[in-house]
KEKE-3310 file (N, C-alpha, C; in steps of 0.2 Angstrom, whole numbers, plus 5000, padded with zeros to 4 digits):
npx = (4902:4907:4917:4929:4937:4941:4944:4953:4963:4968:4974:4985:4993:4995:5001:5012:5018:5020:5030:5038:5045:5050:5060:5067:5071:5080:5090:5096:5101:5112:5117:5123:5128:5138:5146:5151:5161:5171:5172:5180:5191:5213:5216:5220:5215:5210:5199:5204:5208:5198:5193:5195:5186:5173:5163:5153:5144:5125:5109:5107:5115:5132:5139:5149:5157:5163:5170:5175:5185:5182:5177:5170:5177:5171:5151:5139:5125:5115:5112:5109:5100:5100:5091:5080:5076:5078:5071:5059:5057:5063:5050:5039:5041:5040:5025:5020:5024:5019:5006:5002:5009:5006:4992:4988:4993:4989:4988:4999:5009:5014:5019:5013:5020:5031:5033:5022:5014:5007:5000:5002:5013:5023:5021:5029:5041:5046:5044:5055:5066:5069:5075:5084:5092:5098:5106:5116:5122:5127:5132:5145:5151:5154:5163:5181:5181:5177:5193:5194:5189:5183:5186:5174:5160:5162:5161:5148:5139:5139:5133:5119:5117:5114:5101:5095:5094:5086:5072:5067:5065:5054:5043:5034:5043:5041:5038:5047:5060:5055:5059:5070:5074:5069:5077:5088:5090:5083:5094:5100:5094:5093:5107:5108:5100:5105:5119:5128:5119:5119:5135:5134:5127:5136:5147:5144:5137:5151:5155:5146:5149:5162:5172:5188:5178:5181:5190:5185:5174:5168:5175:5169:5155:5156:5162:5148:5139:5146:5145:5129:5127:5134:5127:5111:5108:5105:5094:5084:5083:5076:5066:5058:5058:5044:5036:5042:5040:5053:5061:5058:5051:5058:5068:5083:5079:5083:5097:5099:5096:5105:5117:5115:5119:5132:5133:5131:5138:5150:5142:5144:5156:5161:5156:5160:5173:5174:5170:5182:5196:5191:5188:5182:5183:5183:5183:5173:5159:5159:5160:5150:5141:5141:5136:5121:5121:5120:5111:5101:5100:5100:5087:5079:5082:5073:5059:5049:5046:5042:5030:5025:5025:5014:5004:5001:5000:4988:4974:4971:4961:4955:4958:4945:4935:4932:4931:4920:4909:4894:4892:4906:4906:4902:4910:4926:4921:4921:4932:4945:4940:4944:4954:4965:4972:4984:4988:4993:5004:5006:5007:4998:4993:5004:5018:5030:5026:5031:5030:5018:5012:5020:5021:5008:4994:4980:4973:4968:4954:4957:4968:4961:4955:4962:4968:4958:4956:4965:4959:4948:4950:4959:4951:4936:4933:4940:4948:4959:4961:4959:4976:4970:4959:4959:4954:4940:4935:4917:4908:4897:4902:4912:4904:4898:4910:4914:4901:4906:4914:4909:4899:4907:4912:4902:4901)
npy = (5486:5489:5506:5517:5519:5508:5499:5506:5508:5490:5488:5498:5493:5475:5483:5488:5476:5469:5474:5476:5460:5458:5467:5461:5450:5456:5464:5451:5442:5454:5453:5443:5440:5449:5444:5432:5435:5442:5430:5419:5410:5408:5394:5380:5371:5378:5385:5387:5407:5411:5417:5417:5402:5395:5385:5376:5374:5370:5364:5353:5349:5351:5365:5371:5385:5392:5408:5418:5431:5441:5433:5416:5406:5397:5402:5399:5387:5389:5403:5414:5429:5442:5455:5456:5457:5469:5478:5475:5479:5493:5498:5495:5502:5511:5511:5514:5522:5531:5529:5533:5547:5552:5551:5553:5564:5577:5575:5563:5570:5587:5599:5616:5622:5623:5627:5635:5627:5621:5604:5599:5605:5603:5590:5587:5593:5579:5572:5577:5577:5563:5558:5569:5568:5554:5558:5565:5558:5547:5554:5562:5548:5542:5554:5557:5555:5542:5533:5537:5530:5528:5544:5550:5540:5551:5562:5558:5554:5570:5572:5570:5570:5583:5581:5577:5587:5595:5590:5592:5604:5605:5596:5584:5576:5563:5560:5568:5557:5545:5551:5552:5542:5532:5541:5537:5524:5523:5529:5516:5505:5512:5508:5495:5498:5505:5503:5493:5481:5482:5484:5472:5461:5469:5462:5449:5449:5451:5437:5427:5434:5429:5438:5445:5450:5467:5469:5481:5482:5472:5479:5492:5490:5486:5491:5497:5492:5488:5501:5499:5490:5497:5508:5500:5496:5507:5514:5501:5508:5520:5517:5511:5523:5527:5523:5524:5543:5544:5546:5555:5563:5576:5590:5589:5577:5575:5576:5564:5555:5556:5553:5541:5533:5531:5525:5512:5511:5507:5498:5490:5488:5481:5466:5464:5466:5452:5445:5442:5438:5431:5436:5449:5472:5476:5491:5495:5491:5500:5513:5512:5511:5522:5533:5529:5532:5546:5548:5542:5554:5566:5562:5566:5582:5597:5589:5597:5605:5603:5599:5610:5619:5610:5612:5626:5625:5629:5620:5615:5616:5601:5596:5606:5602:5593:5595:5599:5597:5588:5576:5580:5584:5575:5565:5572:5574:5559:5554:5563:5556:5543:5545:5555:5555:5548:5551:5564:5581:5581:5565:5556:5547:5535:5536:5533:5538:5549:5554:5557:5545:5536:5549:5555:5567:5572:5579:5595:5601:5604:5597:5586:5585:5586:5570:5565:5553:5543:5541:5537:5524:5515:5519:5517:5512:5500:5490:5495:5504:5510:5504:5487:5492:5497:5512:5505:5509:5511:5499:5510:5520:5518:5519:5531:5537:5536:5537:5551:5552:5549:5560:5570:5567:5569:5586)
npz = (4988:4972:4968:4957:4965:4974:4960:4958:4968:4968:4957:4959:4965:4960:4949:4958:4967:4953:4952:4963:4963:4948:4952:4964:4953:4946:4951:4960:4948:4946:4959:4958:4946:4946:4959:4955:4945:4953:4961:4951:4943:4940:4931:4925:4915:4907:4894:4879:4878:4889:4903:4917:4930:4936:4953:4957:4971:4973:4977:4974:4964:4953:4948:4933:4927:4919:4911:4896:4889:4883:4871:4864:4858:4847:4844:4857:4852:4862:4868:4883:4886:4897:4902:4904:4914:4920:4912:4914:4927:4927:4918:4925:4936:4934:4928:4942:4947:4937:4943:4956:4958:4947:4945:4956:4959:4965:4978:4981:4972:4971:4985:4988:4999:4996:4983:4972:4958:4947:4944:4932:4928:4939:4938:4924:4928:4934:4923:4915:4923:4924:4913:4908:4917:4913:4903:4906:4912:4902:4895:4903:4904:4892:4891:4893:4905:4909:4906:4922:4932:4946:4949:4939:4949:4964:4954:4952:4960:4967:4956:4964:4977:4971:4966:4975:4983:4974:4969:4983:4984:4975:4976:4987:5001:5000:4988:4982:4986:4980:4969:4968:4969:4959:4948:4949:4945:4933:4925:4928:4920:4907:4907:4901:4893:4885:4883:4888:4882:4865:4866:4871:4859:4847:4850:4848:4835:4828:4831:4822:4813:4808:4813:4824:4840:4846:4861:4871:4870:4880:4888:4892:4895:4908:4916:4918:4920:4934:4942:4943:4949:4961:4964:4969:4979:4988:4978:4984:4997:4995:4988:4997:5007:5006:5018:5030:5041:5048:5041:5025:5030:5035:5037:5034:5026:5009:5014:5018:5010:5003:5009:5011:5000:5003:5011:5003:4994:5005:5009:4996:4995:5006:5000:4987:4990:4996:4989:4980:4985:4994:5010:5017:5016:5036:5040:5031:5038:5051:5046:5042:5049:5056:5045:5047:5059:5058:5051:5057:5067:5061:5057:5066:5069:5067:5068:5070:5063:5048:5050:5056:5044:5033:5041:5039:5027:5011:5004:4993:4976:4971:4987:4995:4988:4998:5009:5009:5007:5010:5026:5028:5043:5050:5047:5052:5066:5067:5066:5073:5083:5083:5076:5080:5092:5091:5074:5075:5076:5092:5094:5107:5111:5116:5127:5120:5109:5096:5083:5071:5063:5049:5046:5042:5046:5056:5063:5064:5053:5041:5037:5038:5026:5017:5018:5014:5003:5009:5021:5015:5010:5020:5032:5027:5017:5017:5035:5041:5046:5060:5071:5070:5078:5088:5092:5092:5082:5076:5065:5059:5061:5049:5038:5037:5036:5022:5014:5016:5010:4994:4992:4990:4978:4970:4968)
capx = (4898:4916:4916:4933:4944:4941:4948:4963:4967:4971:4976:4991:4993:4992:5006:5019:5017:5023:5039:5042:5043:5052:5065:5070:5074:5085:5094:5096:5103:5118:5121:5124:5136:5146:5150:5154:5164:5176:5178:5184:5200:5215:5215:5228:5216:5202:5202:5209:5201:5194:5201:5196:5180:5172:5165:5147:5135:5120:5098:5110:5119:5136:5141:5155:5156:5168:5173:5179:5185:5183:5172:5174:5180:5164:5147:5135:5121:5112:5115:5104:5103:5102:5088:5072:5072:5081:5066:5052:5060:5060:5043:5033:5040:5036:5015:5019:5023:5011:4997:5003:5011:5006:4988:4988:4997:4984:4989:5006:5017:5018:5019:5012:5019:5036:5035:5015:5018:5003:5003:5004:5022:5024:5023:5034:5047:5049:5047:5062:5072:5075:5080:5091:5099:5104:5111:5118:5129:5129:5136:5152:5154:5160:5171:5190:5181:5176:5192:5194:5181:5185:5184:5165:5159:5163:5153:5139:5135:5137:5124:5113:5116:5110:5093:5091:5091:5079:5067:5064:5063:5045:5040:5030:5045:5036:5038:5056:5062:5056:5061:5078:5076:5068:5082:5095:5083:5083:5101:5104:5090:5097:5114:5109:5098:5107:5128:5128:5115:5119:5140:5136:5129:5143:5152:5142:5138:5154:5157:5144:5152:5169:5179:5190:5175:5186:5191:5187:5163:5166:5175:5163:5152:5159:5159:5143:5139:5151:5139:5121:5129:5136:5119:5105:5107:5102:5087:5080:5081:5071:5060:5054:5055:5040:5035:5042:5044:5057:5067:5058:5043:5061:5072:5087:5076:5087:5105:5097:5095:5110:5121:5110:5123:5138:5129:5129:5147:5156:5143:5145:5163:5166:5153:5163:5179:5173:5171:5185:5200:5189:5187:5182:5186:5177:5182:5165:5156:5159:5158:5139:5135:5142:5132:5118:5120:5120:5107:5097:5101:5096:5081:5074:5081:5069:5056:5041:5043:5039:5022:5022:5020:5008:4996:5001:4999:4982:4973:4969:4952:4953:4952:4942:4927:4932:4928:4911:4906:4888:4896:4911:4907:4903:4919:4929:4918:4925:4943:4945:4938:4947:4961:4972:4977:4990:4990:4993:5008:5011:5002:4993:4990:5006:5022:5035:5025:5033:5027:5009:5014:5019:5019:5001:4994:4974:4968:4966:4950:4960:4971:4956:4950:4970:4969:4953:4955:4965:4952:4942:4951:4961:4947:4928:4931:4945:4947:4969:4962:4964:4976:4967:4950:4964:4949:4934:4930:4911:4901:4894:4906:4915:4897:4900:4913:4909:4895:4904:4919:4908:4897:4914:4913:4896:4901)
capy = (5489:5490:5508:5518:5520:5501:5498:5510:5501:5488:5496:5500:5484:5472:5483:5488:5467:5466:5478:5470:5452:5460:5469:5456:5444:5460:5465:5445:5444:5458:5452:5436:5440:5453:5441:5424:5437:5439:5422:5418:5409:5403:5385:5371:5364:5383:5384:5397:5412:5408:5421:5413:5398:5395:5378:5380:5365:5372:5364:5346:5347:5357:5369:5373:5391:5400:5416:5423:5442:5447:5430:5409:5408:5396:5406:5394:5388:5393:5410:5418:5438:5444:5459:5459:5458:5475:5482:5474:5482:5500:5499:5492:5508:5521:5514:5513:5531:5540:5528:5538:5552:5559:5553:5554:5568:5582:5574:5564:5571:5596:5603:5622:5626:5624:5627:5634:5628:5620:5597:5598:5608:5595:5580:5589:5591:5573:5565:5577:5574:5557:5557:5572:5561:5548:5559:5569:5553:5546:5561:5558:5538:5543:5558:5556:5553:5537:5532:5537:5525:5534:5549:5548:5541:5555:5567:5553:5557:5575:5571:5563:5575:5592:5581:5578:5594:5600:5586:5592:5610:5603:5588:5581:5573:5553:5559:5566:5552:5541:5550:5552:5533:5531:5543:5530:5518:5525:5527:5510:5499:5512:5505:5491:5494:5505:5501:5484:5475:5484:5478:5462:5461:5468:5454:5442:5447:5448:5430:5427:5432:5428:5445:5444:5455:5470:5470:5487:5482:5469:5483:5499:5488:5484:5496:5499:5485:5489:5504:5497:5485:5498:5510:5497:5493:5514:5515:5499:5511:5527:5514:5508:5527:5530:5519:5527:5546:5550:5545:5559:5569:5583:5597:5585:5571:5575:5575:5559:5552:5556:5551:5534:5532:5530:5515:5509:5510:5506:5489:5483:5485:5473:5461:5461:5460:5445:5438:5441:5439:5428:5440:5460:5475:5477:5496:5497:5489:5504:5517:5510:5512:5532:5536:5528:5536:5552:5550:5545:5561:5569:5563:5573:5588:5601:5587:5599:5613:5601:5597:5618:5619:5603:5614:5630:5625:5629:5619:5615:5615:5597:5597:5610:5599:5585:5600:5603:5588:5583:5575:5580:5586:5569:5563:5576:5572:5552:5554:5567:5557:5537:5546:5556:5551:5547:5556:5572:5581:5576:5561:5560:5539:5531:5540:5532:5537:5553:5558:5551:5535:5538:5555:5557:5572:5570:5587:5599:5598:5604:5590:5577:5587:5583:5567:5561:5546:5538:5539:5532:5518:5516:5515:5517:5501:5492:5493:5493:5508:5512:5494:5478:5495:5501:5514:5502:5510:5505:5500:5516:5524:5517:5520:5538:5541:5533:5541:5558:5555:5548:5563:5575:5563:5571:5590)
capz = (4983:4968:4965:4955:4970:4976:4956:4957:4969:4964:4950:4960:4970:4955:4946:4963:4965:4949:4954:4969:4960:4943:4956:4965:4951:4943:4960:4963:4943:4944:4961:4956:4940:4951:4964:4951:4941:4958:4965:4943:4945:4934:4930:4920:4908:4905:4887:4875:4877:4892:4909:4925:4931:4946:4953:4965:4971:4975:4975:4975:4958:4952:4941:4933:4923:4913:4907:4891:4892:4875:4867:4865:4847:4844:4844:4857:4851:4867:4871:4886:4887:4906:4901:4904:4924:4921:4905:4916:4935:4925:4913:4932:4940:4931:4925:4947:4947:4936:4946:4961:4959:4940:4943:4965:4963:4970:4985:4982:4973:4974:4990:4988:5002:4995:4976:4972:4953:4940:4943:4928:4927:4941:4929:4916:4931:4936:4920:4909:4928:4924:4906:4909:4924:4910:4895:4910:4915:4897:4892:4908:4905:4887:4890:4895:4912:4906:4911:4927:4937:4954:4947:4938:4954:4965:4952:4951:4968:4967:4953:4966:4982:4968:4963:4976:4985:4967:4972:4984:4982:4972:4979:4994:5006:4999:4980:4984:4989:4976:4963:4967:4967:4952:4942:4948:4942:4924:4924:4930:4915:4901:4905:4903:4886:4877:4882:4889:4877:4862:4865:4867:4850:4843:4853:4843:4825:4826:4832:4820:4804:4809:4817:4831:4845:4850:4873:4870:4873:4889:4893:4893:4897:4914:4917:4920:4928:4940:4944:4943:4955:4968:4966:4968:4988:4991:4974:4989:5001:4992:4987:5004:5010:5009:5025:5037:5040:5047:5030:5018:5033:5041:5032:5030:5020:5005:5017:5021:5000:4999:5014:5012:4993:5004:5012:4996:4992:5011:5007:4993:4991:5009:4998:4980:4994:5003:4985:4976:4988:5004:5015:5016:5026:5040:5043:5030:5042:5054:5042:5036:5054:5059:5043:5048:5065:5057:5047:5063:5073:5057:5056:5072:5068:5067:5066:5070:5056:5041:5054:5057:5035:5032:5042:5032:5016:5009:5003:4985:4974:4976:4994:4996:4989:5002:5017:5009:5004:5015:5029:5034:5049:5054:5048:5054:5072:5069:5064:5078:5089:5080:5074:5078:5097:5085:5070:5078:5079:5095:5098:5114:5113:5120:5127:5115:5101:5096:5078:5068:5058:5042:5046:5042:5053:5056:5073:5060:5045:5033:5038:5035:5020:5013:5018:5012:4999:5014:5027:5015:5009:5028:5036:5027:5015:5022:5042:5043:5054:5068:5068:5078:5078:5096:5093:5092:5078:5074:5055:5056:5059:5040:5034:5040:5031:5016:5009:5016:5002:4990:4993:4988:4972:4968:4968)
cpx = (4906:4911:4925:4942:4945:4946:4954:4967:4970:4975:4986:4995:4997:5003:5015:5019:5021:5032:5041:5047:5050:5060:5067:5072:5080:5091:5097:5102:5108:5118:5125:5133:5141:5148:5153:5160:5171:5179:5179:5190:5205:5214:5221:5224:5211:5208:5202:5203:5199:5197:5201:5190:5180:5166:5158:5144:5131:5111:5102:5115:5125:5138:5144:5154:5165:5167:5177:5178:5183:5175:5173:5176:5174:5157:5142:5129:5116:5111:5110:5105:5099:5094:5083:5069:5074:5074:5062:5051:5058:5053:5036:5033:5035:5025:5016:5020:5020:5007:4998:5002:5012:4996:4986:4991:4993:4988:4998:5012:5019:5016:5021:5015:5030:5038:5027:5015:5010:5003:5004:5014:5026:5025:5027:5041:5048:5050:5054:5067:5076:5079:5085:5094:5102:5108:5114:5126:5129:5136:5146:5151:5157:5160:5177:5185:5179:5181:5198:5188:5181:5183:5170:5159:5159:5157:5145:5138:5137:5131:5119:5110:5111:5104:5089:5088:5084:5075:5063:5063:5054:5041:5039:5039:5045:5041:5046:5062:5061:5059:5066:5079:5075:5071:5088:5093:5082:5089:5103:5102:5091:5102:5114:5105:5101:5113:5128:5128:5119:5127:5142:5132:5131:5145:5145:5140:5145:5158:5153:5146:5162:5176:5181:5186:5184:5184:5185:5177:5166:5168:5171:5159:5150:5158:5152:5139:5143:5146:5132:5126:5131:5129:5112:5106:5102:5097:5083:5078:5074:5067:5055:5054:5052:5035:5035:5045:5046:5062:5062:5052:5048:5064:5076:5085:5082:5096:5105:5096:5103:5117:5121:5114:5128:5137:5132:5136:5148:5153:5142:5152:5168:5162:5157:5173:5180:5173:5176:5192:5198:5185:5187:5185:5183:5177:5175:5157:5154:5159:5152:5137:5138:5139:5126:5116:5119:5115:5100:5096:5098:5090:5075:5076:5076:5061:5048:5042:5044:5031:5018:5020:5017:5003:4995:4998:4991:4976:4967:4963:4951:4950:4949:4933:4926:4927:4922:4909:4900:4893:4900:4910:4907:4909:4924:4928:4922:4933:4944:4945:4942:4956:4968:4972:4984:4992:4987:4998:5010:5004:5004:4992:4994:5013:5030:5033:5028:5031:5022:5015:5013:5021:5010:4996:4984:4972:4969:4958:4953:4966:4967:4954:4958:4970:4963:4950:4961:4963:4950:4943:4952:4956:4937:4929:4935:4944:4955:4967:4957:4966:4971:4962:4953:4958:4941:4930:4920:4907:4900:4895:4910:4911:4900:4903:4916:4907:4898:4910:4915:4903:4902:4914:4907:4897:4903)
cpy = (5490:5499:5512:5520:5512:5497:5494:5505:5495:5485:5492:5494:5482:5476:5485:5478:5465:5469:5475:5467:5457:5462:5466:5452:5448:5462:5457:5443:5446:5457:5446:5434:5444:5448:5432:5427:5438:5437:5421:5418:5406:5396:5384:5373:5372:5381:5389:5403:5415:5415:5417:5408:5399:5387:5382:5374:5372:5370:5357:5345:5353:5361:5372:5380:5395:5404:5419:5430:5446:5440:5421:5412:5405:5400:5399:5392:5390:5400:5410:5425:5438:5450:5461:5458:5465:5477:5480:5481:5489:5502:5500:5498:5514:5521:5512:5522:5535:5535:5534:5541:5556:5559:5555:5563:5576:5582:5573:5570:5581:5594:5609:5627:5627:5625:5626:5636:5622:5610:5595:5597:5600:5590:5584:5589:5581:5569:5569:5580:5569:5557:5564:5572:5557:5553:5566:5563:5551:5547:5558:5555:5541:5547:5556:5552:5546:5530:5532:5535:5530:5541:5554:5545:5543:5558:5566:5555:5563:5575:5570:5568:5582:5587:5579:5582:5596:5597:5589:5600:5611:5602:5584:5578:5568:5555:5561:5561:5548:5541:5553:5545:5528:5536:5540:5526:5518:5525:5523:5504:5504:5511:5500:5489:5498:5507:5495:5478:5473:5478:5473:5460:5463:5460:5449:5444:5446:5442:5428:5426:5435:5431:5441:5450:5460:5470:5473:5488:5481:5477:5491:5497:5482:5488:5500:5496:5488:5496:5502:5493:5493:5507:5506:5497:5502:5514:5510:5504:5518:5524:5512:5515:5527:5529:5524:5538:5548:5547:5553:5566:5573:5586:5595:5582:5569:5573:5570:5555:5554:5556:5542:5528:5529:5523:5513:5508:5506:5498:5485:5482:5482:5469:5455:5465:5456:5442:5439:5441:5432:5432:5451:5464:5478:5484:5499:5496:5497:5511:5518:5513:5521:5537:5536:5531:5544:5553:5547:5553:5564:5572:5566:5580:5593:5596:5590:5605:5612:5604:5605:5618:5618:5610:5622:5633:5625:5622:5618:5613:5609:5596:5598:5605:5592:5591:5601:5602:5589:5577:5574:5581:5581:5564:5563:5574:5563:5554:5556:5562:5547:5537:5547:5560:5551:5550:5561:5576:5583:5572:5561:5549:5535:5536:5537:5532:5547:5557:5552:5549:5538:5545:5558:5561:5572:5575:5590:5598:5601:5599:5583:5581:5585:5578:5561:5552:5540:5535:5535:5526:5514:5516:5516:5511:5498:5496:5493:5500:5508:5503:5490:5484:5494:5506:5511:5508:5507:5505:5506:5519:5525:5518:5527:5542:5538:5537:5551:5561:5552:5555:5569:5574:5565:5579:5594)
cpz = (4977:4968:4961:4960:4972:4972:4956:4961:4973:4962:4953:4964:4968:4954:4956:4964:4959:4948:4957:4966:4953:4947:4959:4960:4946:4947:4960:4956:4944:4951:4962:4950:4944:4954:4959:4947:4947:4959:4954:4945:4939:4937:4927:4914:4906:4897:4885:4874:4885:4900:4918:4924:4938:4946:4959:4965:4975:4973:4972:4968:4959:4947:4941:4926:4924:4911:4904:4892:4887:4874:4866:4858:4845:4847:4848:4853:4852:4870:4876:4886:4893:4903:4902:4911:4927:4917:4913:4923:4931:4923:4919:4935:4938:4927:4934:4947:4944:4938:4952:4964:4954:4940:4949:4963:4964:4976:4988:4976:4974:4978:4989:4990:5001:4984:4974:4966:4955:4944:4936:4928:4933:4937:4926:4919:4931:4931:4914:4916:4927:4915:4906:4909:4918:4906:4899:4910:4911:4892:4898:4906:4896:4887:4894:4905:4917:4908:4916:4932:4944:4953:4946:4942:4958:4965:4953:4959:4968:4964:4956:4971:4977:4964:4969:4986:4980:4969:4979:4991:4980:4974:4991:4997:5002:4993:4980:4984:4981:4969:4963:4967:4962:4944:4942:4947:4936:4923:4922:4922:4909:4898:4901:4896:4881:4875:4879:4885:4867:4863:4866:4860:4847:4843:4847:4837:4826:4824:4826:4809:4801:4809:4823:4837:4848:4857:4873:4873:4879:4892:4896:4897:4905:4917:4923:4924:4936:4945:4948:4950:4963:4970:4968:4978:4989:4984:4981:4993:4999:4990:4992:5010:5014:5013:5033:5035:5044:5042:5032:5024:5038:5036:5033:5026:5013:5008:5017:5017:5001:5005:5015:5004:4997:5008:5010:4995:4998:5011:5004:4989:4999:5005:4992:4983:4993:4993:4984:4982:4997:5009:5015:5023:5029:5041:5039:5037:5044:5051:5041:5043:5056:5054:5045:5058:5064:5053:5051:5066:5067:5054:5061:5071:5064:5064:5065:5063:5050:5043:5053:5046:5033:5038:5040:5027:5015:5006:4998:4984:4976:4981:4994:4993:4995:5010:5014:5011:5014:5019:5032:5042:5053:5054:5050:5063:5074:5067:5068:5082:5088:5081:5076:5084:5095:5080:5069:5077:5085:5099:5108:5117:5114:5122:5122:5109:5098:5089:5074:5064:5051:5040:5046:5046:5050:5064:5068:5054:5042:5031:5034:5031:5016:5015:5015:5009:5004:5016:5023:5013:5014:5033:5035:5021:5015:5032:5043:5048:5058:5070:5072:5081:5085:5099:5096:5087:5073:5065:5054:5058:5053:5035:5034:5037:5023:5013:5012:5010:4996:4988:4989:4980:4966:4966:4962)
residu = (UNK:UNK:UNK:UNK:UNK:UNK:UNK:UNK:UNK:UNK:UNK:UNK:UNK:UNK:UNK:UNK:UNK:UNK:UNK:UNK:UNK:UNK:UNK:UNK:UNK:UNK:UNK:UNK:UNK:UNK:UNK:UNK:UNK:UNK:UNK:UNK:UNK:UNK:UNK:UNK:UNK:UNK:UNK:UNK:UNK:UNK:UNK:UNK:UNK:UNK:UNK:UNK:UNK:UNK:UNK:UNK:UNK:UNK:UNK:UNK:UNK:UNK:UNK:UNK:UNK:UNK:UNK:UNK:UNK:UNK:UNK:UNK:UNK:UNK:UNK:UNK:UNK:UNK:UNK:UNK:UNK:UNK:UNK:UNK:UNK:UNK:UNK:UNK:UNK:UNK:UNK:UNK:UNK:UNK:UNK:UNK:UNK:UNK:UNK:UNK:UNK:UNK:UNK:UNK:UNK:UNK:UNK:UNK:UNK:UNK:UNK:UNK:UNK:UNK:UNK:UNK:UNK:UNK:UNK:UNK:UNK:UNK:UNK:UNK:UNK:UNK:UNK:UNK:UNK:UNK:UNK:UNK:UNK:UNK:UNK:UNK:UNK:UNK:UNK:UNK:UNK:UNK:UNK:UNK:UNK:UNK:UNK:UNK:UNK:UNK:UNK:UNK:UNK:UNK:UNK:UNK:UNK:UNK:UNK:UNK:UNK:UNK:UNK:UNK:UNK:UNK:UNK:UNK:UNK:UNK:UNK:UNK:UNK:UNK:UNK:UNK:UNK:UNK:UNK:UNK:UNK:UNK:UNK:UNK:UNK:UNK:UNK:UNK:UNK:UNK:UNK:UNK:UNK:UNK:UNK:UNK:UNK:UNK:UNK:UNK:UNK:UNK:UNK:UNK:UNK:UNK:UNK:UNK:UNK:UNK:UNK:UNK:UNK:UNK:UNK:UNK:UNK:UNK:UNK:UNK:UNK:UNK:UNK:UNK:UNK:UNK:UNK:UNK:UNK:UNK:UNK:UNK:UNK:UNK:UNK:UNK:UNK:UNK:UNK:UNK:UNK:UNK:UNK:UNK:UNK:UNK:UNK:UNK:UNK:UNK:UNK:UNK:UNK:UNK:UNK:UNK:UNK:UNK:UNK:UNK:UNK:UNK:UNK:UNK:UNK:UNK:UNK:UNK:UNK:UNK:UNK:UNK:UNK:UNK:UNK:UNK:UNK:UNK:UNK:UNK:UNK:UNK:UNK:UNK:UNK:UNK:UNK:UNK:UNK:UNK:UNK:UNK:UNK:UNK:UNK:UNK:UNK:UNK:UNK:UNK:UNK:UNK:UNK:UNK:UNK:UNK:UNK:UNK:UNK:UNK:UNK:UNK:UNK:UNK:UNK:UNK:UNK:UNK:UNK:UNK:UNK:UNK:UNK:UNK:UNK:UNK:UNK:UNK:UNK:UNK:UNK:UNK:UNK:UNK:UNK:UNK:UNK:UNK:UNK:UNK:UNK:UNK:UNK:UNK:UNK:UNK:UNK:UNK:UNK:UNK:UNK:UNK:UNK:UNK:UNK:UNK:UNK:UNK:UNK:UNK:UNK:UNK:UNK:UNK:UNK:UNK:UNK:UNK:UNK:UNK:UNK:UNK:UNK:UNK:UNK:UNK:UNK:UNK:UNK:UNK:UNK:UNK:UNK:UNK:UNK:UNK:UNK:UNK:UNK:UNK:UNK:UNK:UNK:UNK:UNK:UNK:UNK:UNK:UNK:UNK:UNK:UNK:UNK:UNK:UNK:UNK:UNK:UNK:UNK:UNK:UNK)
# end
């Protein structure tokens, strides 16, 4: 039987799939061009205006790339613009954010134990924060700070730390991590749309009209492209974080998110230096390892406090409909018997399981009502949970869960 939940799940899956594919294309192109730019070497027979060349071998053939610092004397007939990877990544990511955290905001966006606000207020905060971040960053880049790239990066890091803390004062742990990633990705795509591409169009137009392009436009675009290069790895971590409760379900998750940006800097510094000189500074790996050890330690500090907050939070009217629906008692008994040994504040399934998988708690009636949709999808209409059906949930149990969930939709 097809219902709205099934169709919505597949819509979310399809958009997520698109987002991952386009992100791979954007990140791959970005990393390639940064590496290529750093590997360029001068040669005696380069054409006028060229700043370096690079020979590469791939796929059974050889490639000869030449870079012009400003522009070639003649505009080529065929010119490939690398922009759609960035745009499609941001657009699909924005759609996914709306599907999961706006439409599903009652479950995934607002944490009323942190901020007792209405869903629409959370959505406004979500949307405006992304816009404000870009405006502030762009202002700094266009100010005198643009001539001090290192200081500019330090200030950008400070902004990211502030945003990480701010998001965690309002949103759930998952939503806070995701929004910090979206905040950063918005800056990256806006760099492409508002700065890099317009500057390249100016250069192209000057060539078409017989003028000598100004080198400043390439310099400005290069600064923004470099920022994007250093921000990429942290964004990937933040987008994957919702699969790992040790990253988002602790009191110190905002610090963890902040430190991840430093690991992005150390790792990219190694590879950027290696591409340019042939060898990278090995101290960056030690620094990265140290940062990850600190992050691992922070992830276990006061872990149970987050669970206590989850237990104390009152049910929303939406969640209360599931607690009041016919069949809740049966579903409650099934979940307690088949799921709660893992999904509890003190898991009993295995001595090696210290925390509930993905931070999902199912050992109280309120927990079950809060996670009704997830239970329905994971154990009702699919066999995803329990994994490998290790607790022997029967078809009758799954039918009872489906009946309970659908009864709630009739209230």
